[in-house]
PDB file of N, H, CA, C and O in Angstrom:
ATOM      1  N   MET A   1       8.649 -15.520  -1.449  1.00  0.00           N
ATOM      2  CA  MET A   1       8.148 -14.294  -2.088  1.00  0.00           C
ATOM      3  C   MET A   1       9.210 -13.739  -3.022  1.00  0.00           C
ATOM      4  O   MET A   1      10.383 -13.652  -2.660  1.00  0.00           O
ATOM      5  N   THR A   2       8.801 -13.372  -4.197  1.00  0.00           N
ATOM      6  H   THR A   2       7.848 -13.443  -4.490  1.00  0.00           H
ATOM      7  CA  THR A   2       9.746 -12.793  -5.145  1.00  0.00           C
ATOM      8  C   THR A   2      10.091 -11.370  -4.735  1.00  0.00           C
ATOM      9  O   THR A   2       9.289 -10.680  -4.104  1.00  0.00           O
ATOM     10  N   THR A   3      11.280 -10.945  -5.096  1.00  0.00           N
ATOM     11  H   THR A   3      11.931 -11.505  -5.609  1.00  0.00           H
ATOM     12  CA  THR A   3      11.715  -9.596  -4.766  1.00  0.00           C
ATOM     13  C   THR A   3      11.117  -8.608  -5.760  1.00  0.00           C
ATOM     14  O   THR A   3      11.228  -8.783  -6.973  1.00  0.00           O
ATOM     15  N   LEU A   4      10.487  -7.578  -5.230  1.00  0.00           N
ATOM     16  H   LEU A   4      10.397  -7.436  -4.244  1.00  0.00           H
ATOM     17  CA  LEU A   4       9.880  -6.549  -6.069  1.00  0.00           C
ATOM     18  C   LEU A   4      10.669  -5.258  -5.941  1.00  0.00           C
ATOM     19  O   LEU A   4      11.244  -4.964  -4.893  1.00  0.00           O
ATOM     20  N   THR A   5      10.686  -4.502  -7.014  1.00  0.00           N
ATOM     21  H   THR A   5      10.219  -4.741  -7.865  1.00  0.00           H
ATOM     22  CA  THR A   5      11.310  -3.187  -6.951  1.00  0.00           C
ATOM     23  C   THR A   5      10.394  -2.231  -6.199  1.00  0.00           C
ATOM     24  O   THR A   5       9.203  -2.498  -6.037  1.00  0.00           O
ATOM     25  N   ALA A   6      10.949  -1.126  -5.746  1.00  0.00           N
ATOM     26  H   ALA A   6      11.916  -0.909  -5.877  1.00  0.00           H
ATOM     27  CA  ALA A   6      10.149  -0.136  -5.023  1.00  0.00           C
ATOM     28  C   ALA A   6       8.988   0.344  -5.886  1.00  0.00           C
ATOM     29  O   ALA A   6       7.889   0.573  -5.382  1.00  0.00           O
ATOM     30  N   GLN A   7       9.233   0.498  -7.191  1.00  0.00           N
ATOM     31  H   GLN A   7      10.126   0.312  -7.601  1.00  0.00           H
ATOM     32  CA  GLN A   7       8.170   0.972  -8.083  1.00  0.00           C
ATOM     33  C   GLN A   7       7.052  -0.060  -8.178  1.00  0.00           C
ATOM     34  O   GLN A   7       5.874   0.299  -8.164  1.00  0.00           O
ATOM     35  N   GLN A   8       7.413  -1.342  -8.275  1.00  0.00           N
ATOM     36  H   GLN A   8       8.369  -1.633  -8.286  1.00  0.00           H
ATOM     37  CA  GLN A   8       6.396  -2.386  -8.346  1.00  0.00           C
ATOM     38  C   GLN A   8       5.572  -2.432  -7.068  1.00  0.00           C
ATOM     39  O   GLN A   8       4.350  -2.573  -7.108  1.00  0.00           O
ATOM     40  N   ILE A   9       6.262  -2.309  -5.919  1.00  0.00           N
ATOM     41  H   ILE A   9       7.255  -2.194  -5.885  1.00  0.00           H
ATOM     42  CA  ILE A   9       5.563  -2.310  -4.640  1.00  0.00           C
ATOM     43  C   ILE A   9       4.605  -1.135  -4.566  1.00  0.00           C
ATOM     44  O   ILE A   9       3.468  -1.282  -4.118  1.00  0.00           O
ATOM     45  N   ALA A  10       5.062   0.032  -5.004  1.00  0.00           N
ATOM     46  H   ALA A  10       5.986   0.152  -5.368  1.00  0.00           H
ATOM     47  CA  ALA A  10       4.214   1.221  -4.984  1.00  0.00           C
ATOM     48  C   ALA A  10       2.980   1.010  -5.852  1.00  0.00           C
ATOM     49  O   ALA A  10       1.882   1.420  -5.476  1.00  0.00           O
ATOM     50  N   CYS A  11       3.146   0.383  -6.994  1.00  0.00           N
ATOM     51  H   CYS A  11       4.038   0.050  -7.299  1.00  0.00           H
ATOM     52  CA  CYS A  11       2.013   0.118  -7.885  1.00  0.00           C
ATOM     53  C   CYS A  11       1.016  -0.825  -7.229  1.00  0.00           C
ATOM     54  O   CYS A  11      -0.194  -0.621  -7.329  1.00  0.00           O
ATOM     55  N   VAL A  12       1.517  -1.853  -6.560  1.00  0.00           N
ATOM     56  H   VAL A  12       2.499  -2.019  -6.479  1.00  0.00           H
ATOM     57  CA  VAL A  12       0.640  -2.800  -5.881  1.00  0.00           C
ATOM     58  C   VAL A  12      -0.140  -2.104  -4.776  1.00  0.00           C
ATOM     59  O   VAL A  12      -1.351  -2.287  -4.650  1.00  0.00           O
ATOM     60  N   TYR A  13       0.559  -1.303  -3.974  1.00  0.00           N
ATOM     61  H   TYR A  13       1.542  -1.154  -4.076  1.00  0.00           H
ATOM     62  CA  TYR A  13      -0.129  -0.585  -2.900  1.00  0.00           C
ATOM     63  C   TYR A  13      -1.163   0.379  -3.457  1.00  0.00           C
ATOM     64  O   TYR A  13      -2.256   0.500  -2.904  1.00  0.00           O
ATOM     65  N   ALA A  14      -0.834   1.064  -4.542  1.00  0.00           N
ATOM     66  H   ALA A  14       0.054   0.966  -4.991  1.00  0.00           H
ATOM     67  CA  ALA A  14      -1.774   2.004  -5.143  1.00  0.00           C
ATOM     68  C   ALA A  14      -3.018   1.266  -5.644  1.00  0.00           C
ATOM     69  O   ALA A  14      -4.140   1.745  -5.484  1.00  0.00           O
ATOM     70  N   TRP A  15      -2.804   0.087  -6.257  1.00  0.00           N
ATOM     71  H   TRP A  15      -1.892  -0.302  -6.387  1.00  0.00           H
ATOM     72  CA  TRP A  15      -3.920  -0.709  -6.751  1.00  0.00           C
ATOM     73  C   TRP A  15      -4.809  -1.171  -5.601  1.00  0.00           C
ATOM     74  O   TRP A  15      -6.034  -1.075  -5.672  1.00  0.00           O
ATOM     75  N   LEU A  16      -4.177  -1.673  -4.545  1.00  0.00           N
ATOM     76  H   LEU A  16      -3.182  -1.752  -4.488  1.00  0.00           H
ATOM     77  CA  LEU A  16      -4.940  -2.109  -3.385  1.00  0.00           C
ATOM     78  C   LEU A  16      -5.680  -0.940  -2.743  1.00  0.00           C
ATOM     79  O   LEU A  16      -6.824  -1.085  -2.310  1.00  0.00           O
ATOM     80  N   ALA A  17      -5.029   0.212  -2.684  1.00  0.00           N
ATOM     81  H   ALA A  17      -4.101   0.330  -3.035  1.00  0.00           H
ATOM     82  CA  ALA A  17      -5.664   1.389  -2.093  1.00  0.00           C
ATOM     83  C   ALA A  17      -6.916   1.775  -2.869  1.00  0.00           C
ATOM     84  O   ALA A  17      -7.926   2.156  -2.278  1.00  0.00           O
ATOM     85  N   GLN A  18      -6.849   1.676  -4.192  1.00  0.00           N
ATOM     86  H   GLN A  18      -6.029   1.367  -4.673  1.00  0.00           H
ATOM     87  CA  GLN A  18      -8.018   1.984  -5.013  1.00  0.00           C
ATOM     88  C   GLN A  18      -9.138   0.986  -4.746  1.00  0.00           C
ATOM     89  O   GLN A  18     -10.307   1.365  -4.676  1.00  0.00           O
ATOM     90  N   LEU A  19      -8.783  -0.296  -4.594  1.00  0.00           N
ATOM     91  H   LEU A  19      -7.833  -0.604  -4.651  1.00  0.00           H
ATOM     92  CA  LEU A  19      -9.797  -1.314  -4.360  1.00  0.00           C
ATOM     93  C   LEU A  19     -10.496  -1.122  -3.025  1.00  0.00           C
ATOM     94  O   LEU A  19     -11.714  -1.259  -2.920  1.00  0.00           O
ATOM     95  N   PHE A  20      -9.703  -0.801  -2.000  1.00  0.00           N
ATOM     96  H   PHE A  20      -8.713  -0.689  -2.085  1.00  0.00           H
ATOM     97  CA  PHE A  20     -10.221  -0.828  -0.638  1.00  0.00           C
ATOM     98  C   PHE A  20     -10.422   0.547  -0.024  1.00  0.00           C
ATOM     99  O   PHE A  20     -10.765   0.650   1.154  1.00  0.00           O
ATOM    100  N   SER A  21     -10.216   1.605  -0.798  1.00  0.00           N
ATOM    101  H   SER A  21      -9.938   1.521  -1.755  1.00  0.00           H
ATOM    102  CA  SER A  21     -10.297   2.955  -0.242  1.00  0.00           C
ATOM    103  C   SER A  21     -11.660   3.229   0.390  1.00  0.00           C
ATOM    104  O   SER A  21     -11.761   3.989   1.353  1.00  0.00           O
ATOM    105  N   ARG A  22     -12.696   2.615  -0.149  1.00  0.00           N
ATOM    106  H   ARG A  22     -12.615   1.997  -0.931  1.00  0.00           H
ATOM    107  CA  ARG A  22     -14.034   2.847   0.393  1.00  0.00           C
ATOM    108  C   ARG A  22     -14.274   2.041   1.663  1.00  0.00           C
ATOM    109  O   ARG A  22     -15.229   2.304   2.394  1.00  0.00           O
ATOM    110  N   GLU A  23     -13.408   1.053   1.934  1.00  0.00           N
ATOM    111  H   GLU A  23     -12.632   0.840   1.340  1.00  0.00           H
ATOM    112  CA  GLU A  23     -13.601   0.175   3.084  1.00  0.00           C
ATOM    113  C   GLU A  23     -12.649   0.493   4.228  1.00  0.00           C
ATOM    114  O   GLU A  23     -12.861   0.043   5.354  1.00  0.00           O
ATOM    115  N   LEU A  24     -11.607   1.260   3.951  1.00  0.00           N
ATOM    116  H   LEU A  24     -11.434   1.625   3.036  1.00  0.00           H
ATOM    117  CA  LEU A  24     -10.622   1.594   4.969  1.00  0.00           C
ATOM    118  C   LEU A  24     -10.759   3.047   5.371  1.00  0.00           C
ATOM    119  O   LEU A  24     -11.055   3.908   4.543  1.00  0.00           O
ATOM    120  N   ASP A  25     -10.539   3.316   6.658  1.00  0.00           N
ATOM    121  H   ASP A  25     -10.299   2.616   7.331  1.00  0.00           H
ATOM    122  CA  ASP A  25     -10.555   4.707   7.082  1.00  0.00           C
ATOM    123  C   ASP A  25      -9.151   5.303   6.955  1.00  0.00           C
ATOM    124  O   ASP A  25      -8.193   4.600   6.635  1.00  0.00           O
ATOM    125  N   ASP A  26      -9.048   6.591   7.208  1.00  0.00           N
ATOM    126  H   ASP A  26      -9.827   7.162   7.468  1.00  0.00           H
ATOM    127  CA  ASP A  26      -7.775   7.287   7.005  1.00  0.00           C
ATOM    128  C   ASP A  26      -6.666   6.709   7.870  1.00  0.00           C
ATOM    129  O   ASP A  26      -5.521   6.629   7.426  1.00  0.00           O
ATOM    130  N   GLU A  27      -6.983   6.305   9.091  1.00  0.00           N
ATOM    131  H   GLU A  27      -7.913   6.370   9.452  1.00  0.00           H
ATOM    132  CA  GLU A  27      -5.956   5.768   9.982  1.00  0.00           C
ATOM    133  C   GLU A  27      -5.367   4.489   9.407  1.00  0.00           C
ATOM    134  O   GLU A  27      -4.149   4.308   9.422  1.00  0.00           O
ATOM    135  N   GLN A  28      -6.212   3.606   8.903  1.00  0.00           N
ATOM    136  H   GLN A  28      -7.201   3.754   8.891  1.00  0.00           H
ATOM    137  CA  GLN A  28      -5.728   2.361   8.328  1.00  0.00           C
ATOM    138  C   GLN A  28      -4.891   2.625   7.085  1.00  0.00           C
ATOM    139  O   GLN A  28      -3.865   1.976   6.884  1.00  0.00           O
ATOM    140  N   LEU A  29      -5.312   3.566   6.249  1.00  0.00           N
ATOM    141  H   LEU A  29      -6.146   4.093   6.413  1.00  0.00           H
ATOM    142  CA  LEU A  29      -4.539   3.907   5.059  1.00  0.00           C
ATOM    143  C   LEU A  29      -3.177   4.461   5.434  1.00  0.00           C
ATOM    144  O   LEU A  29      -2.182   4.172   4.769  1.00  0.00           O
ATOM    145  N   THR A  30      -3.127   5.258   6.500  1.00  0.00           N
ATOM    146  H   THR A  30      -3.935   5.492   7.040  1.00  0.00           H
ATOM    147  CA  THR A  30      -1.856   5.802   6.969  1.00  0.00           C
ATOM    148  C   THR A  30      -0.945   4.679   7.443  1.00  0.00           C
ATOM    149  O   THR A  30       0.257   4.704   7.178  1.00  0.00           O
ATOM    150  N   GLN A  31      -1.502   3.699   8.136  1.00  0.00           N
ATOM    151  H   GLN A  31      -2.478   3.679   8.351  1.00  0.00           H
ATOM    152  CA  GLN A  31      -0.707   2.570   8.611  1.00  0.00           C
ATOM    153  C   GLN A  31      -0.147   1.784   7.428  1.00  0.00           C
ATOM    154  O   GLN A  31       1.007   1.356   7.462  1.00  0.00           O
ATOM    155  N   ILE A  32      -0.943   1.592   6.395  1.00  0.00           N
ATOM    156  H   ILE A  32      -1.880   1.939   6.367  1.00  0.00           H
ATOM    157  CA  ILE A  32      -0.475   0.891   5.201  1.00  0.00           C
ATOM    158  C   ILE A  32       0.670   1.659   4.556  1.00  0.00           C
ATOM    159  O   ILE A  32       1.690   1.075   4.189  1.00  0.00           O
ATOM    160  N   ALA A  33       0.499   2.965   4.420  1.00  0.00           N
ATOM    161  H   ALA A  33      -0.330   3.439   4.718  1.00  0.00           H
ATOM    162  CA  ALA A  33       1.541   3.789   3.817  1.00  0.00           C
ATOM    163  C   ALA A  33       2.813   3.749   4.659  1.00  0.00           C
ATOM    164  O   ALA A  33       3.915   3.683   4.115  1.00  0.00           O
ATOM    165  N   SER A  34       2.667   3.789   5.978  1.00  0.00           N
ATOM    166  H   SER A  34       1.772   3.843   6.420  1.00  0.00           H
ATOM    167  CA  SER A  34       3.826   3.743   6.865  1.00  0.00           C
ATOM    168  C   SER A  34       4.547   2.410   6.734  1.00  0.00           C
ATOM    169  O   SER A  34       5.777   2.366   6.739  1.00  0.00           O
ATOM    170  N   ALA A  35       3.797   1.331   6.617  1.00  0.00           N
ATOM    171  H   ALA A  35       2.798   1.367   6.613  1.00  0.00           H
ATOM    172  CA  ALA A  35       4.406   0.013   6.456  1.00  0.00           C
ATOM    173  C   ALA A  35       5.188  -0.054   5.157  1.00  0.00           C
ATOM    174  O   ALA A  35       6.270  -0.639   5.108  1.00  0.00           O
ATOM    175  N   GLN A  36       4.641   0.548   4.097  1.00  0.00           N
ATOM    176  H   GLN A  36       3.762   1.023   4.136  1.00  0.00           H
ATOM    177  CA  GLN A  36       5.329   0.566   2.811  1.00  0.00           C
ATOM    178  C   GLN A  36       6.639   1.340   2.917  1.00  0.00           C
ATOM    179  O   GLN A  36       7.666   0.886   2.412  1.00  0.00           O
ATOM    180  N   MET A  37       6.614   2.496   3.565  1.00  0.00           N
ATOM    181  H   MET A  37       5.780   2.864   3.975  1.00  0.00           H
ATOM    182  CA  MET A  37       7.803   3.331   3.655  1.00  0.00           C
ATOM    183  C   MET A  37       8.882   2.678   4.510  1.00  0.00           C
ATOM    184  O   MET A  37      10.067   2.957   4.329  1.00  0.00           O
ATOM    185  N   ALA A  38       8.484   1.808   5.442  1.00  0.00           N
ATOM    186  H   ALA A  38       7.521   1.581   5.589  1.00  0.00           H
ATOM    187  CA  ALA A  38       9.444   1.149   6.329  1.00  0.00           C
ATOM    188  C   ALA A  38      10.198   0.034   5.621  1.00  0.00           C
ATOM    189  O   ALA A  38      11.249  -0.399   6.094  1.00  0.00           O
ATOM    190  N   GLU A  39       9.676  -0.438   4.491  1.00  0.00           N
ATOM    191  H   GLU A  39       8.823  -0.086   4.106  1.00  0.00           H
ATOM    192  CA  GLU A  39      10.316  -1.546   3.770  1.00  0.00           C
ATOM    193  C   GLU A  39      11.684  -1.159   3.258  1.00  0.00           C
ATOM    194  O   GLU A  39      12.361  -1.973   2.629  1.00  0.00           O
TER     195      GLU A  39
END
C-alpha cells in the first residue's frame, strides 16, 4: 500500500462516506471516523 498523507486519507474517507452514507448507520460511521483518527 502506498503511503498517503493525512489530507489524502481524509479525502478518501469523505468520498466513501458520501457514497455509503445512505447505507451506513450513525454507529458504523462513527467507527469509521474513529478508525481514521487512530491512524
